[in-house]
C-alpha positions as a Markdown table, in Angstrom:
| # | Residue | x | y | z |
|---|---|---|---|---|
| 1 | Met | 4.1 | -11.2 | -15.0 |
| 2 | Thr | 1.7 | -9.5 | -12.7 |
| 3 | Arg | -2.0 | -10.2 | -12.7 |
| 4 | Lys | -2.7 | -6.7 | -14.2 |
| 5 | Ser | -0.3 | -7.1 | -17.0 |
| 6 | Lys | -1.7 | -10.6 | -17.8 |
| 7 | Ala | -5.3 | -9.2 | -17.8 |
| 8 | Val | -4.2 | -6.3 | -20.1 |
| 9 | Asp | -2.5 | -8.8 | -22.5 |
| 10 | Leu | -5.7 | -11.0 | -22.6 |
| 11 | Ile | -7.9 | -7.9 | -23.2 |
| 12 | Ile | -5.6 | -6.7 | -26.0 |
| 13 | Lys | -5.8 | -10.2 | -27.6 |
| 14 | Val | -9.6 | -10.1 | -27.4 |
| 15 | Met | -9.8 | -6.6 | -28.8 |
| 16 | Asn | -7.5 | -7.6 | -31.8 |
| 17 | Gly | -9.6 | -10.8 | -32.4 |
| 18 | Glu | -6.7 | -13.1 | -31.5 |
| 19 | Ser | -8.7 | -14.7 | -28.7 |
| 20 | Tyr | -12.3 | -15.6 | -28.1 |
| 21 | Leu | -12.2 | -15.5 | -24.3 |
| 22 | Thr | -15.2 | -13.8 | -22.6 |
| 23 | Tyr | -14.7 | -11.3 | -19.8 |
| 24 | Lys | -16.1 | -13.9 | -17.4 |
| 25 | Glu | -13.3 | -16.3 | -18.4 |
| 26 | Ile | -10.7 | -13.6 | -18.2 |
| 27 | Ala | -12.0 | -12.7 | -14.7 |
| 28 | Lys | -11.6 | -16.3 | -13.6 |
| 29 | Ile | -8.1 | -16.5 | -15.0 |
| 30 | Thr | -6.9 | -13.3 | -13.5 |
| 31 | Gly | -9.0 | -13.0 | -10.3 |
| 32 | Tyr | -10.3 | -9.6 | -11.2 |
| 33 | His | -14.0 | -8.6 | -11.3 |
| 34 | Glu | -15.6 | -8.2 | -14.7 |
| 35 | Lys | -16.4 | -4.5 | -14.1 |
| 36 | Tyr | -12.7 | -3.9 | -13.4 |
| 37 | Leu | -11.8 | -5.6 | -16.7 |
| 38 | Leu | -14.2 | -3.4 | -18.6 |
| 39 | Lys | -12.5 | -0.4 | -16.9 |
| 40 | Leu | -9.1 | -1.8 | -18.0 |
| 41 | Lys | -10.5 | -2.3 | -21.6 |
| 42 | Lys | -11.6 | 1.4 | -21.7 |
| 43 | Glu | -8.1 | 2.5 | -20.4 |
| 44 | Val | -6.4 | 0.3 | -23.0 |
| 45 | Ser | -8.5 | 1.7 | -25.8 |
| 46 | Glu | -7.9 | 5.3 | -24.7 |
| 47 | Gly | -4.2 | 4.7 | -24.1 |
| 48 | Thr | -4.3 | 5.9 | -20.5 |
| 49 | Ile | -3.4 | 2.7 | -18.7 |
| 50 | Ser | -0.8 | 2.7 | -16.0 |
| 51 | Met | 0.8 | -0.4 | -14.8 |
| 52 | Thr | 2.1 | 1.1 | -11.5 |
| 53 | His | 0.0 | 2.5 | -8.6 |
| 54 | Gly | -0.2 | 6.3 | -8.3 |
| 55 | Asn | 1.1 | 6.4 | -4.8 |
| 56 | Thr | 4.2 | 4.3 | -5.4 |
| 57 | Asn | 7.3 | 5.7 | -3.7 |
| 58 | Arg | 5.4 | 8.3 | -1.7 |
| 59 | Lys | 5.7 | 8.6 | 2.0 |
| 60 | Pro | 2.4 | 8.0 | 3.8 |
| 61 | Ile | 0.8 | 11.2 | 5.2 |
| 62 | Asn | 0.4 | 9.8 | 8.7 |
| 63 | Thr | 4.0 | 8.7 | 9.3 |
| 64 | Ile | 5.9 | 10.0 | 12.3 |
| 65 | Ser | 8.6 | 12.5 | 11.5 |
| 66 | Asp | 12.2 | 11.9 | 12.4 |
| 67 | Glu | 12.3 | 14.9 | 14.8 |
| 68 | Glu | 9.3 | 13.4 | 16.7 |
| 69 | Lys | 11.0 | 10.0 | 16.8 |
| 70 | Gln | 14.2 | 11.5 | 18.3 |
| 71 | Tyr | 12.1 | 13.5 | 20.8 |
| 72 | Ile | 10.3 | 10.3 | 21.9 |
| 73 | Ile | 13.6 | 8.5 | 22.2 |
| 74 | Asn | 15.3 | 11.2 | 24.3 |
| 75 | Leu | 12.2 | 11.7 | 26.5 |
| 76 | Tyr | 12.0 | 7.9 | 27.1 |
| 77 | Lys | 15.7 | 7.7 | 28.0 |
| 78 | Arg | 15.2 | 10.3 | 30.7 |
| 79 | Ser | 12.2 | 8.6 | 32.2 |
| 80 | Asn | 11.9 | 5.6 | 34.5 |
| 81 | Ala | 8.4 | 4.7 | 33.4 |
| 82 | Ser | 7.3 | 1.6 | 31.6 |
| 83 | Ile | 6.3 | 1.8 | 28.0 |
| 84 | Arg | 2.6 | 1.6 | 28.8 |
| 85 | Lys | 2.8 | 4.5 | 31.3 |
| 86 | Phe | 5.1 | 6.5 | 29.0 |
| 87 | Ser | 2.6 | 6.2 | 26.1 |
| 88 | Lys | -0.2 | 7.4 | 28.4 |
| 89 | Phe | 2.0 | 10.3 | 29.5 |
| 90 | Tyr | 3.0 | 11.2 | 25.9 |
| 91 | Asn | -0.6 | 10.9 | 24.7 |
| 92 | Lys | 0.1 | 12.2 | 21.1 |
| 93 | Arg | 0.8 | 8.8 | 19.6 |
| 94 | Ser | -0.6 | 5.3 | 20.2 |
| 95 | Tyr | 1.2 | 2.7 | 22.3 |
| 96 | Ser | 2.1 | 0.6 | 19.3 |
| 97 | Cys | 3.6 | 3.6 | 17.5 |
| 98 | Ile | 5.8 | 4.5 | 20.5 |
| 99 | Trp | 6.7 | 0.8 | 21.0 |
| 100 | His | 7.9 | 0.6 | 17.3 |
| 101 | Val | 9.9 | 3.8 | 17.6 |
| 102 | Leu | 11.6 | 2.5 | 20.8 |
| 103 | Lys | 12.2 | -1.0 | 19.3 |
| 104 | Glu | 13.8 | 0.6 | 16.2 |
| 105 | Ala | 16.1 | 2.6 | 18.4 |
| 106 | Gly | 17.1 | -0.6 | 20.4 |
| 107 | Leu | 15.7 | 0.5 | 23.7 |
| 108 | Ile | 13.4 | -2.5 | 24.1 |
């Protein structure tokens, strides 16, 4: 059971009169802030609560495309430069991004 589902269960019990916990006590149990618990209570009462995050299973907007990965790999294979010099030469992505692409390709 996740923290959010536990908090929702406790809020529902309080709303139905099955429990006499305060929101401070629920906050201590679940680790959420009291204001967030009040927001959850409002969502439960309106029936708009979602247990999963809205960006679940979406690709991040700043990820590197597969075409650019392949371009970096091909360009690095043809060069004799170190990764540091290659990243300064390429200059579109950071050193760590290029390093991860080359590590994933097995070139490091």
